[in-house]
N, C-alpha and C positions, 0 to 999 in steps of 0.2 A: 472250354475250359481249360488253364493251364496247370499244370502240378501242382498242387502244394508243399504233397509229403513225403513225395521223389523227390525231385532234381531240385540244387542248390543250384545260385549261381555265384563264383568263388570272385573278389574284389583285391586285385593286388594290385601295389605298387613297386617297379623295379630301379627305382631314382637313388639307391643309399647316396651316402655324403650330407642330406640334410639335415638337420635336427628340426624340433617343433616352434626351438628359439629364432630359426631363421627365415623356417619358408612358412609363407600362409597354408591356413588349411587347406583354401580351395585346391595350392599344387598338389598336393596329401590324392586328395578326391580327382582334379583331370586325371593323371596319369595313373588312377584303376587302369581302365580300359585297355590299353600299350599292355600293362604288365603282365596282366593273368595271362596272355595268351606267348609271355618272353620266360616267365618263370619256373622250374621245374620243384615241384614238391610234394609232398606224399604225407599224407594225417591220417587221425584218425579225429570225429567228431561229435555230439551229442545235437539235436536241434528237436526243441520246444515246443512245439504251439499254441499254447495251455489245454489241451487236452489228451497229445499224447509228445511221449519222448521216443523221436531215431537215435540210433548210433548209427554211423556210417562211416565211410573210408572213401578216402577220395585219392586218386596218382593223376598225375597233372603233369606231359613233358613236351617239348620239347624235341621231334625227330625229322632229320633228314629238313628241315622245315615247317616242315606240317604239323600239326596238335595232337598229340595224341592221349586220352581223358582215359579213365576207370571208375566209377562210381558202386561202390558194392554197399547194398545193405548186412549192416550184421544183427540184425534181431528183426525178427517176425521171418515172414518167409522170404528164403533165397530165390536173391535179382541183385540182378549187373546192369549198369550200362554202360559202352565200353563207345567210346570217340574213336576212329581214324579222319579226321580230316573233317568232311560236313557228313561224314556218312556215322552212322549211328545204330547200335547194335540191343537192342534189347535181349536178355539172357530171361527168361521166367517159365514157371511153372503153369501149369492150362491154370485155370479158373483166373489166375490174379487178373484184380480188379485197373492198374497198372496197363492192361491191352485196348481196355477200350479208348484211354487216356492217351494213346501212343499218336497222334492224329494232331496232337495239337502245343508238342512241346519245341517252342519257339528256336530262335539260332540264340547259338550264342553254345557256353560251357554246360551244358545241364542246368540251363536255366530254368526258374523251378514257376509256381505258382504265381507269383510274383516272382521282379527281373526287378534286382536290386539296381539300379546305376544314379550311381551317386557323383559320376564323370556329369552327368544333362543334370543336375540339380537346381532347381528357379532360385529366383531370388522372393520366394515366400518362407524361405526357409534361412537361418543366421543360423552360421556358424563357430565352430571358436575350442579352446583345449581345454583339459580339465584334467590336466595331470598324469603320469604314469604308473601303469601297472604290472605287474605280472600274470601274462597268460602260458598256460604249455609249457614252463620255463625260460620262457623268454620274456624283455623287457617291453612293456607296447606301451604307444601313445597314445590318449585318449578324444577322441574328439565326441563334440556333441553337433548334431542337426535338429536345431529347436525348430518346429515350426514358427509362424508370426499369425499365425490366427489358429480357428478352431475344427478346422476343416480338414486335416491332417494329422498325421502320426510323427512323432517324434525320434531318432534313433539319439544310440548312442554306440560308437564306434572304438573299438582296441588297436591298433595298427600297429607290423611286429615293431619296432623301431629300426632294426639294421636292412631290413628289407621290403618295410610294409605292407605284408599279407595283412589282409582280415584276419586276426586270430580271436574277436568275437563281436558278437553285434547283437546291439536290445534294440527290438521295438517298440513304443512306449506311449502310454496315454496322456490326456492331459495332466492330469495328477501323478505323474511317475510314474504308476505297475506298469509291468513287465507284459507285454502278451505275446511276443513271441522272444527266443531266448539262441543265437548259435551260437555254436564256441570249439576251437579247436581243443583234448585236451591232448594231442601226441603230431606231433609234427617235424617232417626236415624239410631241407630246402636243399637249394643247390645241385651241387656233385653227387650230392649223398645220393642223391634219388635213384637205383634200378631201374633199368627198360623194365626188367624179371617182371615187377612187378605190375604192368599193364598185363600181364598174360592174366584171360579170365579163368574164371572156374565153369564146367558146367555141368549142373547134377543131372542127375539121373534122371529122364523124364523129361529136361526142359525142354520148350523153345525160345525162340532166336528170331522178334521180328527187325527188319528193317527199316529204315528213314534217312530221307536226304532232308540236312534244314537245311532253310530257304536262306538266300546269302541277303535276300531283304526288306526289310517291312512290308508288310501287310498293304494291297493298294487303297484308300478307300473307294467306296463311291464315290462315284459324280453325287454332283448338292442336287441336281435336278431328279435325282431315282434313289431320293432318301425321300421315306414321307415322313417317318419319326423322329423326332426333334425335343430336348430338354427348353425351357423354359426361362431354368436356372441353374450354373452351375457354381459352381468354391470357386472363386479368385486364381489364374495361372492353370485351370484344368479345360485340356483344350482332346478335342475328338485323333485320338489316334488312329482310330481305321474302323472301316462298316462294313456288314455285310449281310445279305440275306441267306439264310439255309432253310434244307431241309430235312424236318427232323427223320431219325430210321424208318420208318411205314410209312412216312412219305406223304402223308395225309396234311397234314401243315407246312406253312411254314416260320421262319421267327430268325425274325430281326433284331443283327446284334449289332452295336454300337458299343464302343471302348474307346475309353476316357482315357487320360494321363497330365500328371503334371512333373513330367522328365523323371520322378521318382517314384511317387505313390501312383496307383493303378485303381480304376474301377469298370467292370462291363458291363451292358444293362441288357436285357435282351425280352422282346415283344412278342407277343402269341398270341395267338383267336383261344375269348376264357373258353378253360375246359366244359365240358358237355357238365360233369356233374355240380361246377364252378368252381369257387378257388372264395379265401376268405387274405387279408392281411394279412400279414404275418413276421417275423424277425425269425433268424438264428443265428448264433456266433461261430467260430472260431476264431481261439488269441485275435488274431487280429482281422481277419475275415469277418466280419457281418453281409449277413445272407436278405433282402426283404422282397418281398412280396407284394402288389401295387392295383386296381385291377382300376383303371382311365378310361375317358371315352377314345370308340374307335371310330373308323366308316359304317359307315351303315347302318349307323345308330347301335349300330352294337359293341361291348364293350370288351377288350383288353385286358392280358395280365402281362404284366409289367415283373421284373424280375430283377434286382441288383447285385452283382454279386461283387465284391474290392475290400482294397486298404482302408477305410473309411469310418467317419467314426457312426452310431447308429441312427445319430438327428443329422446326421450331415444325409447318409443314403436317406436315410425317409424324403428330406428334403426335396432330391433331386428325382428320386421313381414319383412322388404328384405333381414333380413341375413335367413328365413326358406329356406331350400331346402331338396326336396327328394331322397332318398339313393336304389336304385336297388336293388333289392334281391340280 
């Protein structure tokens, strides 16, 4: 699982000199990936996921050609995540649940459970401007990312008019209801950002764990090694990665498949049916839905399918029910 409430991706565009009047929305979004590596910024933001409101501070700088970042949780348990190049240090107190998830941090500047890659947006979304606004005291251009079908969600983006930093984003469902909201409340951009802001604090009794960011996306298993498949996927979704993992107890394996349309994503986990049995279930937190369903498996046994991701509930059910086992 990727980190939902802890790690956020920040997408910015460093291409001043253009306005919303003379540049297509695609240009703003296509430049984001390059800009978040190049721009210095220091800000505080809030992040609402439907059941939780988090306040955090993010500092990002380029020093000696190397990316440096610091993410600080401002409420709840003391927690910092510091990046220097490809090395990441998590400064946590004993018992912090983030310790259980540290190995799932994907590449990128503090990528979260869903990585918003608007520069990879597919033709299944329509882009348009919808006026200007102010966020954190700065003029922002608003861009709408609207799905062309009912199998994915839409987004509203507020981009800093001068630097194109993402100041606010909303993930919305078909009716326009807001499922997730990210917004800066204070932001400093450019030369005013101080390198001293990257220095971490280490509370008494804290632990420091380290990991290295992967340079590339996971390599999918060879098709011949994959036994579980989906007979139906929403248009535009393809398999991004697949793996077979052992549970911590080593008593069973879990087949994992991740699908993406370039922007939205979901993961499917298939494992042997628990001895105590299982029932079809659904839960939701903000935009993330989780459904469980059992399907026929090998040796006339049933398997438990769990789908977790940012797709509408009825879409999630249709995918989960389409999972099948293909014999060698």
